[in-house]
N, C-alpha and C positions, 0 to 999 in steps of 0.2 A: 321197321328198323329193328334189327336183332338186339337183344338185350346187351350183349357184349359191346356193341357199338354205342349204345346209349350210355353204358357205364364208362366207356372210354372217353366219350365226349364230356361226360360229367367230370371225370378226372382231369381232362384237359382244361375245362373251364375253371376247376378249382385251382390248378397250377397257375393258370393265367391270372386268376384273382389274387393268389398269393404273391405272384410277381408284381402285380399292380400295387398291392398293399406294401410290399417291401420297397418298391421304388418310391411310393408316396412317403413312406417313413423316412427313407434316406433323403429325399428332397426336403422334407420338413426339418430333419436334423441339420441339413446344410443351410437352410434359411435361418434357422435359429442361431447357428454359429455365425452366419453373416451379420445377423442383427446384433449379436453380442459384440462382434468385432467393431461394428459401426458405433455401438454405444460406447465401447472403450475409447475409440478414436475421438468421439464427441466429448467425452469426459476429459480426456487429455488436452484437447484443444481448449476447452473451457478453463481448465486449470492453468494452462499457459497464459491465456488471455487475462485471467484474474490476477495472476502473478505479475504480468506486465503492467496492468492497471495499478496494482498496489505499489509497484516500484515507481511508476510515474507520479502517483500521489505523494509518495515519500520524497521524491526528488523535488516536487513542487513545494512541499512543506518546508524542506530544508532551504530552498532558495528564498522562500518568504521569511524564514527565521533569520537567515543571513542578512537579508535586506533590512529587516527590523533592527537587527543588532547594529548594523552600520549606522542607521538613523539615530539610535540611542547613543552610540559612541560620539557621533557628530554633535548631537545636542549637549552631551556631557562636556565635550571640548569647548563648545561655545559658552556654556554656563561657567566653566572653569576660567576661561579667559575674561569673562565679564567680572567675575569675583576677584580675579587677580588685578584687573584694572581698577576696580572700585577700592580694593585694599591699598594699592599703590597711591591712589589719589588721596587717601586718608592718612598716609604715613606722616606727612608734615603736621596735620591737625592733631593726630594722636601724640606725636612727639612734643608739640607745644603744650598739649594738655598735661602730659606726664611731667614736663619741666615745671609747669605752673603748680601742680600738686606738690612736687618736690620742694619748690621754693616756699610754698605756704607751710609745708611741714618744717622746713628749716627755720623760717621766721617765727613759727609758733614755739619752737624750742628755745629761742633766744629772748 
């Protein structure tokens, strides 16, 4: 094989190798970009899921708080009614007691 043919084949092989390397670099860049895009998508999906979970927990907590509030208010109303009933039942006794004290004070002055 003449020298020029050998040189020409070497040059062709070098060009082919350069093309292969360039294609491989381009493919690697594309894969890296695809991986970055996928990572961004996964991060965004995770953020949205976390936000939804946090909102759900907050809603649940608010519902629990409202339920507890209503229970406390109901207990307060019941206790108030009991106290009012007990106070009303004692009005006559207290009135009699105050009248007795007043009468004793009046008799003590005379």
